[in-house]
DSSP file (Angstrom, degrees, kcal/mol; ACC not computed):
  #  RESIDUE AA STRUCTURE BP1 BP2  ACC     N-H-->O    O-->H-N    N-H-->O    O-->H-N    TCO  KAPPA ALPHA  PHI   PSI    X-CA   Y-CA   Z-CA
    1    1 A M              0   0    0      0, 0.0     2,-0.1     0, 0.0   114,-0.1   0.000 360.0 360.0 360.0 133.7   -3.4   34.7   33.2
    2    2 A A        -     0   0    0    112,-0.1     2,-0.4     1,-0.1   114,-0.1  -0.434 360.0-133.3 -70.0 138.9   -1.7   31.5   32.0
    3    3 A E  E     -A  115   0A   0    112,-0.5   112,-1.9    -2,-0.1     2,-0.3  -0.814  18.1-136.5 -95.4 132.3   -3.8   28.9   30.4
    4    4 A Q  E     -A  114   0A   0     -2,-0.4     2,-0.4   110,-0.2   110,-0.2  -0.678  19.0-172.6 -91.7 140.1   -3.4   25.3   31.6
    5    5 A Y  E     -A  113   0A   0    108,-3.2   108,-1.7    -2,-0.3     2,-0.4  -0.991   6.8-168.1-131.1 141.4   -3.2   22.3   29.3
    6    6 A H  E     +A  112   0A   0     -2,-0.4     2,-0.3   106,-0.2   106,-0.2  -0.972  15.6 173.6-132.3 116.2   -3.2   18.6   30.2
    7    7 A F  E     -A  111   0A   0    104,-2.2   104,-2.2    -2,-0.4     2,-0.4  -0.915  18.1-166.8-125.1 149.5   -2.3   16.1   27.5
    8    8 A K  E     -A  110   0A   0     -2,-0.3     2,-0.4   102,-0.2   102,-0.2  -0.985  10.9-175.9-133.7 124.2   -1.7   12.3   27.4
    9    9 A T  E     -A  109   0A   0    100,-2.5   100,-3.0    -2,-0.4     2,-0.5  -0.980   5.5-164.3-123.3 130.2   -0.2   10.7   24.3
   10   10 A E  E     -A  108   0A   0     -2,-0.4     2,-0.4    98,-0.2    98,-0.2  -0.960   6.4-177.6-117.0 130.0    0.4    7.0   23.9
   11   11 A W  E     -A  107   0A   0     96,-2.8    96,-3.0    -2,-0.5     2,-0.4  -0.984   8.1-160.2-122.3 135.1    2.6    5.5   21.2
   12   12 A E  E     -A  106   0A   0     -2,-0.4     2,-0.3    94,-0.2    94,-0.2  -0.941  11.2-172.9-116.2 141.9    3.1    1.8   20.6
   13   13 A F  E     -A  105   0A   0     92,-2.7    92,-2.2    -2,-0.4     2,-1.3  -0.960  33.2-131.0-134.1 147.4    6.1    0.3   18.8
   14   14 A N  S    S+     0   0    0     -2,-0.3     2,-0.3    90,-0.2    90,-0.3  -0.692  79.6  92.8 -91.4  78.3    7.2   -3.1   17.5
   15   15 A A  S    S-     0   0    0     -2,-1.3    -2,-0.2    90,-0.0   136,-0.1  -0.980  83.7 -83.7-163.1 159.4   10.6   -2.8   19.1
   16   16 A A     >  -     0   0    0     -2,-0.3     4,-2.2   134,-0.2     3,-0.3  -0.389  42.1-116.3 -69.2 150.5   12.5   -3.6   22.3
   17   17 A L  H  > S+     0   0    0      1,-0.2     4,-2.9     2,-0.2     5,-0.2   0.895 111.6  55.1 -58.6 -45.0   12.1   -1.2   25.2
   18   18 A P  H  > S+     0   0    0      0, 0.0     4,-2.3     0, 0.0    -1,-0.2   0.893 110.1  47.0 -59.0 -38.2   15.8   -0.1   25.3
   19   19 A R  H  > S+     0   0    0     -3,-0.3     4,-2.1     2,-0.2     5,-0.3   0.924 112.7  49.1 -67.9 -43.1   15.7    0.9   21.6
   20   20 A T  H  X S+     0   0    0     -4,-2.2     4,-2.8     1,-0.2     5,-0.3   0.941 111.5  50.3 -59.6 -47.8   12.4    2.8   22.1
   21   21 A W  H  X S+     0   0    0     -4,-2.9     4,-2.1     1,-0.2    -1,-0.2   0.934 110.4  49.1 -54.2 -50.8   13.8    4.6   25.1
   22   22 A S  H  < S+     0   0    0     -4,-2.3    -1,-0.2    -5,-0.2    -2,-0.2   0.863 116.9  39.8 -66.0 -36.7   17.0    5.6   23.2
   23   23 A V  H >< S+     0   0    0     -4,-2.1     3,-1.3     2,-0.2    -1,-0.2   0.928 115.2  49.7 -78.4 -45.7   15.2    7.0   20.2
   24   24 A V  H 3< S+     0   0    0     -4,-2.8    -2,-0.2    -5,-0.3    -3,-0.2   0.875 116.6  42.7 -61.2 -36.9   12.3    8.7   21.9
   25   25 A L  T 3< S+     0   0    0     -4,-2.1     2,-1.8    -5,-0.3    -1,-0.3   0.324  81.3 105.0 -95.3   9.4   14.6   10.5   24.4
   26   26 A D    X   +     0   0    0     -3,-1.3     3,-1.7     1,-0.2     4,-0.3  -0.492  42.7 165.3 -86.5  68.0   17.2   11.5   21.8
   27   27 A L  G >   +     0   0    0     -2,-1.8     3,-1.8     1,-0.3    -1,-0.2   0.824  64.3  64.3 -56.7 -38.6   16.0   15.1   21.8
   28   28 A K  G 3  S+     0   0    0      1,-0.3    -1,-0.3    -3,-0.2    12,-0.2   0.733 103.0  49.7 -63.7 -20.3   19.1   16.5   20.1
   29   29 A R  G X> S+     0   0    0     -3,-1.7     4,-1.1     1,-0.2     3,-0.7   0.459  82.9  96.6 -95.1  -2.3   18.2   14.5   16.9
   30   30 A Y  H X> S+     0   0    0     -3,-1.8     4,-4.1    -4,-0.3     3,-1.1   0.908  75.5  59.0 -54.6 -46.2   14.6   15.7   16.9
   31   31 A P  H 34 S+     0   0    0      0, 0.0    -1,-0.2     0, 0.0    -2,-0.1   0.846 109.1  44.1 -57.8 -32.3   15.2   18.5   14.3
   32   32 A E  H <4 S+     0   0    0     -3,-0.7    -2,-0.2    -4,-0.2     3,-0.1   0.682 128.5  28.6 -82.9 -16.2   16.5   16.1   11.7
   33   33 A R  H << S+     0   0    0     -3,-1.1     2,-0.6    -4,-1.1    -3,-0.2   0.777 118.3  48.8-109.7 -38.3   13.7   13.6   12.4
   34   34 A W    ><  -     0   0    0     -4,-4.1     3,-2.1    -5,-0.2    -1,-0.2  -0.909  67.0-154.8-116.6 106.0   10.6   15.5   13.6
   35   35 A K  T 3  S+     0   0    0     -2,-0.6    -1,-0.1     1,-0.3    24,-0.1   0.710  88.7  64.3 -58.6 -25.7    9.8   18.5   11.4
   36   36 A N  T 3  S+     0   0    0    102,-0.2    23,-2.6     1,-0.1     2,-1.0   0.743  85.2  80.7 -71.8 -21.4    8.0   20.4   14.2
   37   37 A F  E <   +B   58   0A   0     -3,-2.1    21,-0.2    -7,-0.3     3,-0.1  -0.757  56.8 176.8 -87.8 102.4   11.2   20.7   16.2
   38   38 A R  E     -     0   0A   0     19,-2.1     2,-0.3    -2,-1.0    -1,-0.2   0.844  66.6  -0.2 -75.2 -35.1   13.0   23.6   14.5
   39   39 A R  E     -B   57   0A   0     18,-1.5    18,-2.5    -3,-0.1     2,-0.4  -0.978  52.1-171.4-157.3 140.7   15.9   23.7   16.9
   40   40 A V  E     -B   56   0A   0     -2,-0.3     2,-0.6    16,-0.2    16,-0.2  -0.981  10.8-171.0-132.2 122.3   17.2   21.8   19.9
   41   41 A T  E     -B   55   0A   0     14,-2.7    14,-2.9    -2,-0.4     2,-0.4  -0.957  19.7-137.1-116.2 115.8   20.2   23.2   21.7
   42   42 A V  E     -B   54   0A   0     -2,-0.6    12,-0.3    12,-0.2     3,-0.1  -0.592  21.7-179.2 -71.9 123.7   21.7   21.1   24.5
   43   43 A L  E     -     0   0A   0     10,-2.6     2,-0.3    -2,-0.4    11,-0.2   0.800  63.1 -18.8 -93.3 -36.1   22.5   23.4   27.4
   44   44 A R  E    S+B   53   0A   0      9,-1.8     9,-2.5     1,-0.0    -1,-0.4  -0.968  99.8  21.3-166.9 155.1   24.0   20.8   29.7
   45   45 A G  S    S-     0   0    0     -2,-0.3     6,-0.1     7,-0.2     5,-0.0  -0.117  84.9 -73.6  80.9-175.4   24.2   17.0   30.3
   46   46 A N        -     0   0    0      3,-0.0    -1,-0.2    -4,-0.0    -4,-0.0   0.352  62.4-109.4-104.2   2.0   23.7   14.0   28.1
   47   47 A G  S    S+     0   0    0     -3,-0.3   -20,-0.1     2,-0.2    -2,-0.1   0.260 109.2  66.3  89.0 -13.3   19.9   14.2   28.0
   48   48 A E  S    S+     0   0    0      2,-0.1     2,-0.3    24,-0.1    29,-0.1   0.306  85.6  77.0-122.0   7.2   19.3   11.1   30.1
   49   49 A S  S >  S-     0   0    0      1,-0.0     3,-2.3    25,-0.0    23,-0.3  -0.889  91.2 -89.2-120.7 152.6   20.7   12.3   33.5
   50   50 A V  T 3  S+     0   0    0     -2,-0.3    23,-0.2     1,-0.3     3,-0.1  -0.299 114.8  28.5 -56.8 134.1   19.2   14.5   36.2
   51   51 A G  T 3  S+     0   0    0     21,-2.8    -1,-0.3     1,-0.4    22,-0.1   0.184  84.5 135.3  96.6 -15.8   20.1   18.1   35.5
   52   52 A S    <   -     0   0    0     -3,-2.3    20,-2.8    20,-0.1    -1,-0.4  -0.365  33.2-175.3 -61.5 145.4   20.4   17.7   31.7
   53   53 A A  E     -BC  44  71A   0     -9,-2.5   -10,-2.6    18,-0.2    -9,-1.8  -0.999  16.0-177.2-148.2 147.2   18.7   20.5   29.9
   54   54 A A  E     -BC  42  70A   0     16,-2.1    16,-2.9    -2,-0.3     2,-0.5  -0.998  22.8-133.1-143.4 141.4   17.9   21.5   26.3
   55   55 A E  E     -BC  41  69A   0    -14,-2.9   -14,-2.7    -2,-0.3     2,-0.4  -0.828  28.5-162.8 -93.5 131.7   16.3   24.5   24.7
   56   56 A C  E     -BC  40  68A   0     12,-3.6    12,-2.1    -2,-0.5     2,-0.5  -0.903  17.4-163.3-118.8 142.9   13.6   23.7   22.1
   57   57 A V  E     +BC  39  67A   0    -18,-2.5   -19,-2.1    -2,-0.4   -18,-1.5  -0.985  22.8 179.0-121.5 117.4   12.0   25.7   19.4
   58   58 A V  E     -BC  37  66A   0      8,-2.6     8,-3.2    -2,-0.5     2,-0.4  -0.929  13.4-171.8-124.8 141.8    8.8   24.0   18.1
   59   59 A R  E     + C   0  65A   0    -23,-2.6     6,-0.1    -2,-0.4    -2,-0.0  -0.986   4.8 179.8-135.3 125.5    6.3   25.0   15.5
   60   60 A G        -     0   0    0      4,-0.5     4,-0.1    -2,-0.4    75,-0.1   0.144  59.9 -63.3 -94.3-144.5    3.0   23.3   14.8
   61   61 A S  S    S+     0   0    0     73,-0.1    73,-0.0     2,-0.1    -2,-0.0   0.585 109.8  92.1 -84.7 -10.2    0.4   24.3   12.2
   62   62 A L  S    S-     0   0    0      2,-0.1     2,-1.9     1,-0.1    -2,-0.2  -0.529  92.2-106.9 -82.7 154.2   -0.1   27.7   13.9
   63   63 A P  S    S+     0   0    0      0, 0.0     2,-0.3     0, 0.0    -1,-0.1  -0.257  88.8  73.3 -82.6  54.0    1.9   30.7   12.8
   64   64 A Y        -     0   0    0     -2,-1.9    -4,-0.5    -4,-0.1     2,-0.3  -0.986  69.9-125.9-157.4 155.0    4.2   31.0   15.8
   65   65 A N  E     -C   59   0A   0     -2,-0.3     2,-0.5    -6,-0.1    -6,-0.2  -0.798  17.0-143.9 -99.3 144.4    7.2   29.2   17.4
   66   66 A L  E     -C   58   0A   0     -8,-3.2    -8,-2.6    -2,-0.3     2,-0.5  -0.937  13.7-163.4-105.1 131.2    7.2   28.0   21.0
   67   67 A R  E     +C   57   0A   0     -2,-0.5    21,-3.3   -10,-0.2    22,-0.3  -0.965  23.3 147.4-115.8 126.1   10.5   28.4   22.8
   68   68 A Y  E     -CD  56  87A   0    -12,-2.1   -12,-3.6    -2,-0.5     2,-0.5  -0.989  39.9-126.4-153.3 159.4   11.0   26.4   26.0
   69   69 A T  E     -CD  55  86A   0     17,-2.8    17,-1.8    -2,-0.3     2,-0.5  -0.932  17.8-154.7-111.0 131.5   13.7   24.7   28.0
   70   70 A M  E     -CD  54  85A   0    -16,-2.9   -16,-2.1    -2,-0.5     2,-0.4  -0.922  11.4-172.1-105.7 126.0   13.3   21.1   29.1
   71   71 A E  E     -CD  53  84A   0     13,-2.5    13,-2.5    -2,-0.5     2,-0.5  -0.970  24.1-126.2-119.0 132.9   15.3   20.0   32.2
   72   72 A V  E     + D   0  83A   0    -20,-2.8   -21,-2.8    -2,-0.4    11,-0.2  -0.640  32.4 169.7 -76.2 123.9   15.5   16.4   33.4
   73   73 A I  E     +     0   0A   0      9,-2.8     2,-0.3    -2,-0.5    10,-0.2   0.579  64.8  11.9-112.9 -14.5   14.4   16.2   37.1
   74   74 A D  E     - D   0  82A   0      8,-1.3     8,-2.7   -25,-0.1     2,-0.4  -0.940  60.4-169.6-161.4 141.8   14.1   12.4   37.6
   75   75 A V  E     + D   0  81A   0     -2,-0.3     2,-0.4     6,-0.2     6,-0.2  -0.998  14.8 178.5-137.2 132.7   15.1    9.3   35.7
   76   76 A R  E >>  - D   0  80A   0      4,-2.9     3,-2.8    -2,-0.4     4,-2.3  -0.875  46.3-119.2-125.9  95.9   14.3    5.6   36.1
   77   77 A R  T 34 S-     0   0    0     -2,-0.4     4,-0.1     1,-0.3    -2,-0.0  -0.009  89.7  -1.0 -47.5 129.6   16.2    4.1   33.2
   78   78 A H  T 34 S+     0   0    0      1,-0.1    -1,-0.3   -61,-0.1     3,-0.1   0.553 132.4  63.3  64.7  12.2   13.9    2.3   30.7
   79   79 A Q  T <4 S-     0   0    0     -3,-2.8    18,-3.3     1,-0.3     2,-0.3   0.635 107.2 -21.0-123.0 -55.9   10.9    3.1   32.9
   80   80 A S  E  <  -DE  76  96A   0     -4,-2.3    -4,-2.9    16,-0.2     2,-0.3  -0.997  38.5-159.8-158.8 158.1   10.3    6.9   33.2
   81   81 A M  E     -DE  75  95A   0     14,-2.1    14,-2.7    -2,-0.3     2,-0.4  -0.975  13.6-154.5-142.6 129.7   11.7   10.3   32.8
   82   82 A E  E     -DE  74  94A   0     -8,-2.7    -9,-2.8    -2,-0.3    -8,-1.3  -0.866  15.0-169.9-106.7 140.4   10.3   13.5   34.4
   83   83 A L  E     -DE  72  93A   0     10,-3.2    10,-1.9    -2,-0.4     2,-0.4  -0.913  16.9-146.4-129.7 151.5   10.9   16.9   32.9
   84   84 A R  E     -DE  71  92A   0    -13,-2.5   -13,-2.5    -2,-0.3     2,-0.4  -0.975  17.6-154.8-116.7 134.0   10.4   20.5   33.9
   85   85 A S  E     +DE  70  91A   0      6,-2.9     6,-1.9    -2,-0.4     2,-0.3  -0.899  14.9 174.4-111.3 136.0    9.6   23.1   31.2
   86   86 A T  E     +D   69   0A   0    -17,-1.8   -17,-2.8    -2,-0.4     2,-0.4  -0.946  46.2  42.3-133.5 157.2   10.3   26.8   31.4
   87   87 A G  E    S-D   68   0A   0     -2,-0.3   -19,-0.2   -19,-0.2     3,-0.1  -0.932 121.1  -2.6 113.3-133.7    9.8   29.5   28.8
   88   88 A D  S    S+     0   0    0    -21,-3.3    28,-2.0    -2,-0.4    29,-0.5   0.761 139.5  43.6 -67.7 -23.9    6.7   29.8   26.6
   89   89 A L  E    S- F   0 115A   0    -22,-0.3     2,-0.5    -3,-0.2   -20,-0.2  -0.982  75.3-171.1-123.8 119.2    5.5   26.5   28.2
   90   90 A V  E     + F   0 114A   0     24,-2.7    24,-2.2    -2,-0.5     2,-0.3  -0.937  44.0  53.2-115.0 126.8    5.8   26.2   31.9
   91   91 A G  E    S-EF  85 113A   0     -6,-1.9    -6,-2.9    -2,-0.5     2,-0.3  -0.991  79.0 -50.0 155.9-145.0    5.0   22.9   33.7
   92   92 A T  E     -EF  84 112A   0     20,-2.6    20,-2.8    -2,-0.3     2,-0.3  -0.925  27.5-164.5-133.2 154.0    6.0   19.3   33.6
   93   93 A G  E     -EF  83 111A   0    -10,-1.9   -10,-3.2    -2,-0.3     2,-0.3  -0.953   8.2-168.4-129.1 152.7    6.4   16.4   31.2
   94   94 A R  E     -EF  82 110A   0     16,-2.0    16,-2.6    -2,-0.3     2,-0.5  -0.939   7.3-159.9-147.2 121.9    6.7   12.8   32.0
   95   95 A W  E     -EF  81 109A   0    -14,-2.7   -14,-2.1    -2,-0.3     2,-0.4  -0.861  11.7-171.5 -95.3 133.1    7.6    9.9   29.7
   96   96 A E  E     -EF  80 108A   0     12,-2.6    12,-3.0    -2,-0.5     2,-0.4  -0.993   3.9-161.5-124.1 135.9    6.6    6.4   30.9
   97   97 A F  E     - F   0 107A   0    -18,-3.3     2,-0.4    -2,-0.4    10,-0.2  -0.942   9.0-179.8-120.2 137.6    7.8    3.3   29.1
   98   98 A L  E     - F   0 106A   0      8,-2.3     8,-2.7    -2,-0.4     2,-0.6  -0.992  26.0-134.5-140.7 128.8    6.2   -0.2   29.4
   99   99 A E  E     - F   0 105A   0     -2,-0.4     6,-0.3     6,-0.2     3,-0.1  -0.737  20.8-177.3 -80.4 121.2    7.1   -3.5   27.8
  100  100 A L  E     -     0   0A   0      4,-2.0     2,-0.3    -2,-0.6     5,-0.2   0.823  66.9 -26.3 -88.0 -35.8    3.9   -5.0   26.5
  101  101 A A  E >  S- F   0 104A   0      3,-1.7     3,-2.4     0, 0.0    -1,-0.4  -0.932  95.8 -53.7-164.7 171.0    5.4   -8.2   25.2
  102  102 A E  T 3  S+     0   0    0     -2,-0.3   -86,-0.1     1,-0.3     3,-0.1  -0.412 129.7   6.5 -60.1 124.0    8.8   -9.3   23.9
  103  103 A G  T 3  S+     0   0    0     -2,-0.2     2,-0.4     1,-0.2    -1,-0.3   0.640 116.5  90.9  78.4  14.6    9.6   -6.8   21.2
  104  104 A R  E <   + F   0 101A   0     -3,-2.4    -4,-2.0   -90,-0.3    -3,-1.7  -0.992  47.8 160.5-143.0 132.9    6.6   -4.6   21.8
  105  105 A C  E     -AF  13  99A   0    -92,-2.2   -92,-2.7    -2,-0.4     2,-0.4  -0.947  28.2-131.7-148.4 168.9    6.4   -1.6   24.0
  106  106 A R  E     -AF  12  98A   0     -8,-2.7    -8,-2.3    -2,-0.3     2,-0.5  -0.972   8.5-162.0-124.7 136.9    4.4    1.6   24.8
  107  107 A A  E     -AF  11  97A   0    -96,-3.0   -96,-2.8    -2,-0.4     2,-0.4  -0.988  13.2-169.4-115.9 124.7    5.7    5.1   25.4
  108  108 A T  E     -AF  10  96A   0    -12,-3.0   -12,-2.6    -2,-0.5     2,-0.5  -0.951   4.1-160.9-117.6 132.6    3.3    7.4   27.1
  109  109 A Y  E     -AF   9  95A   0   -100,-3.0  -100,-2.5    -2,-0.4     2,-0.5  -0.959   3.5-165.9-118.0 125.3    3.8   11.2   27.5
  110  110 A Y  E     -AF   8  94A   0    -16,-2.6   -16,-2.0    -2,-0.5     2,-0.5  -0.939   8.8-173.5-105.9 125.0    2.0   13.3   30.0
  111  111 A W  E     +AF   7  93A   0   -104,-2.2  -104,-2.2    -2,-0.5     2,-0.6  -0.937   8.9 173.6-127.5 106.0    2.4   17.0   29.3
  112  112 A D  E     +AF   6  92A   0    -20,-2.8   -20,-2.6    -2,-0.5     2,-0.3  -0.897  25.6 144.1-117.6  99.0    0.9   19.4   31.9
  113  113 A V  E     -AF   5  91A   0   -108,-1.7  -108,-3.2    -2,-0.6     2,-0.4  -0.877  40.1-142.1-137.0 162.7    1.9   22.9   31.0
  114  114 A A  E     -AF   4  90A   0    -24,-2.2   -24,-2.7    -2,-0.3     2,-0.3  -0.964  26.1-122.3-122.7 144.1    0.7   26.5   31.0
  115  115 A T  E     -AF   3  89A   0   -112,-1.9  -112,-0.5    -2,-0.4   -26,-0.2  -0.649  19.1-172.4 -83.9 142.7    1.3   29.0   28.2
  116  116 A T        +     0   0    0    -28,-2.0    -1,-0.1    -2,-0.3   -27,-0.1   0.486  51.2 109.9-110.9  -7.4    3.1   32.2   29.1
  117  117 A N     >  -     0   0    0    -29,-0.5     4,-2.6     1,-0.2     5,-0.2  -0.585  61.8-147.7 -72.4 118.5    2.7   34.1   25.8
  118  118 A P  H  > S+     0   0    0      0, 0.0     4,-1.8     0, 0.0    -1,-0.2   0.854  96.5  52.1 -57.7 -36.9    0.2   36.9   26.5
  119  119 A I  H  > S+     0   0    0      2,-0.2     4,-1.9     1,-0.2     5,-0.2   0.933 110.9  47.1 -66.7 -44.8   -1.2   36.7   22.9
  120  120 A L  H  > S+     0   0    0      1,-0.2     4,-1.5     2,-0.2    -1,-0.2   0.923 112.2  50.4 -60.6 -43.1   -1.9   33.0   23.2
  121  121 A N  H  < S+     0   0    0     -4,-2.6    -1,-0.2     1,-0.2    -2,-0.2   0.826 107.8  54.3 -66.0 -30.1   -3.5   33.5   26.6
  122  122 A L  H  < S+     0   0    0     -4,-1.8    -1,-0.2    -5,-0.2    -2,-0.2   0.896 115.8  36.6 -69.0 -40.7   -5.7   36.2   25.2
  123  123 A V  H >X S+     0   0    0     -4,-1.9     4,-2.3     1,-0.2     3,-1.1   0.592  92.1  93.0 -89.4 -10.4   -7.1   34.0   22.3
  124  124 A T  H 3X S+     0   0    0     -4,-1.5     4,-1.7     1,-0.3    -1,-0.2   0.869  78.0  58.5 -55.1 -43.2   -7.2   30.8   24.3
  125  125 A P  H 34 S+     0   0    0      0, 0.0    -1,-0.3     0, 0.0     4,-0.1   0.859 118.2  33.8 -56.8 -31.4  -10.8   31.1   25.4
  126  126 A L  H <4 S+     0   0    0     -3,-1.1    -2,-0.2    -4,-0.2     3,-0.1   0.752 131.1  31.6 -89.9 -27.3  -11.9   31.3   21.7
  127  127 A A  H  X S+     0   0    0     -4,-2.3     4,-2.7    -7,-0.2     5,-0.2   0.199  76.5 116.8-120.4  15.8   -9.3   28.9   20.3
  128  128 A R  H  X S+     0   0    0     -4,-1.7     4,-2.4     1,-0.2     5,-0.2   0.898  80.8  48.9 -54.2 -45.6   -8.6   26.4   23.1
  129  129 A R  H  > S+     0   0    0      1,-0.2     4,-2.3     2,-0.2    -1,-0.2   0.899 112.3  48.6 -62.9 -40.3   -9.9   23.5   21.0
  130  130 A F  H  > S+     0   0    0      2,-0.2     4,-2.1     1,-0.2    -2,-0.2   0.895 110.7  50.5 -67.0 -40.2   -7.8   24.5   18.0
  131  131 A L  H  X S+     0   0    0     -4,-2.7     4,-1.7     2,-0.2    -2,-0.2   0.896 111.5  48.4 -64.4 -40.2   -4.7   24.9   20.2
  132  132 A A  H  X S+     0   0    0     -4,-2.4     4,-2.2    -5,-0.2    -2,-0.2   0.905 110.2  51.7 -65.8 -41.1   -5.3   21.4   21.6
  133  133 A Q  H  X S+     0   0    0     -4,-2.3     4,-2.2     1,-0.2    -2,-0.2   0.869 105.7  56.0 -62.5 -37.0   -5.7   20.0   18.1
  134  134 A N  H  X S+     0   0    0     -4,-2.1     4,-2.3     2,-0.2    -1,-0.2   0.918 107.2  49.0 -60.4 -44.2   -2.4   21.6   17.1
  135  135 A H  H  X S+     0   0    0     -4,-1.7     4,-2.3     1,-0.2    -2,-0.2   0.933 109.5  51.6 -61.5 -45.5   -0.7   19.7   20.0
  136  136 A L  H  X S+     0   0    0     -4,-2.2     4,-2.1     1,-0.2    -1,-0.2   0.887 110.3  49.3 -59.8 -39.0   -2.3   16.4   18.9
  137  137 A Q  H  X S+     0   0    0     -4,-2.2     4,-2.4     2,-0.2    -1,-0.2   0.899 108.8  52.1 -68.1 -40.6   -1.1   17.0   15.3
  138  138 A V  H  X S+     0   0    0     -4,-2.3     4,-1.9     1,-0.2    -2,-0.2   0.913 112.0  46.6 -60.4 -42.3    2.4   17.7   16.5
  139  139 A M  H  X S+     0   0    0     -4,-2.3     4,-2.3     2,-0.2    -2,-0.2   0.872 110.2  52.3 -70.4 -36.3    2.5   14.5   18.5
  140  140 A A  H  X S+     0   0    0     -4,-2.1     4,-2.3     2,-0.2    -1,-0.2   0.899 109.2  51.0 -63.6 -39.6    1.0   12.5   15.6
  141  141 A N  H  X S+     0   0    0     -4,-2.4     4,-2.2     1,-0.2    -2,-0.2   0.899 108.9  52.0 -61.6 -40.6    3.8   13.9   13.4
  142  142 A G  H  X S+     0   0    0     -4,-1.9     4,-2.8     2,-0.2     5,-0.3   0.911 108.6  49.3 -63.4 -43.6    6.3   12.8   16.1
  143  143 A Y  H  X S+     0   0    0     -4,-2.3     4,-2.3     1,-0.2    -2,-0.2   0.941 113.4  46.4 -61.0 -47.6    5.0    9.3   16.1
  144  144 A A  H  < S+     0   0    0     -4,-2.3    -1,-0.2     1,-0.2    -2,-0.2   0.854 116.4  46.1 -63.1 -34.8    5.2    9.1   12.3
  145  145 A A  H  < S+     0   0    0     -4,-2.2     4,-0.4    -5,-0.2    -2,-0.2   0.888 119.1  37.1 -76.8 -40.0    8.7   10.6   12.3
  146  146 A L  H >X S+     0   0    0     -4,-2.8     4,-2.1    -5,-0.2     3,-0.6   0.779  98.6  77.5 -86.0 -27.5   10.2    8.5   15.1
  147  147 A R  H 3X S+     0   0    0     -4,-2.3     4,-3.0    -5,-0.3     5,-0.2   0.882  91.2  52.3 -54.2 -45.9    8.5    5.1   14.4
  148  148 A P  H 3> S+     0   0    0      0, 0.0     4,-0.7     0, 0.0    -1,-0.2   0.878 111.6  47.8 -60.4 -35.1   10.8    4.2   11.5
  149  149 A Y  H <4 S+     0   0    0     -3,-0.6    -2,-0.2    -4,-0.4    -3,-0.1   0.866 116.1  44.0 -71.0 -36.0   13.9    4.8   13.5
  150  150 A I  H  < S+     0   0    0     -4,-2.1  -134,-0.2     1,-0.2    -1,-0.2   0.907 118.9  40.8 -74.8 -42.4   12.5    2.8   16.5
  151  151 A E  H  < S+     0   0    0     -4,-3.0    -1,-0.2    -5,-0.2    -2,-0.2   0.436  86.4 120.3 -90.7   1.3   11.2   -0.1   14.5
  152  152 A A  S  < S-     0   0    0     -4,-0.7    -3,-0.0    -5,-0.2     0, 0.0  -0.357  75.0-102.7 -63.7 143.8   14.1   -0.4   12.0
  153  153 A S              0   0    0      1,-0.1    -1,-0.1  -138,-0.0    -2,-0.1  -0.451 360.0 360.0 -66.1 138.3   16.0   -3.7   12.0
  154  154 A P              0   0    0      0, 0.0    -1,-0.1     0, 0.0    -2,-0.1   0.512 360.0 360.0 -66.2 360.0   19.2   -3.4   14.0
């Protein structure tokens, strides 16, 4: 049986919303910036239009890689992007962007997924907290990795 996970991650940046949008959603550059993303292969599209898709290989602190495909299913430029995930993680993701003040914004990610790996699902009742902590660490790594690119002077 697939185990469900629901996460909400908020990142705040001292940067204009368009710059934040462009760096946060530049999935193809994640492997060079965000160490947990081992590989991103663009399957179709430009990453910002409906129907765009990319295959991701991600590794946290646990000794396994997660492979999943992210497909863009809705876009409201500089406001939100909805994604569908298939593979080792099945479900949806949603980025929401909000300008807090001039030159300051928030990016919020909602990640509602289920694991499909039988081994993960077997250990989840015992290790659910550790698996959730792994996700939080991966996202903290992402914030630390992307922030310098977002907040860099143009």
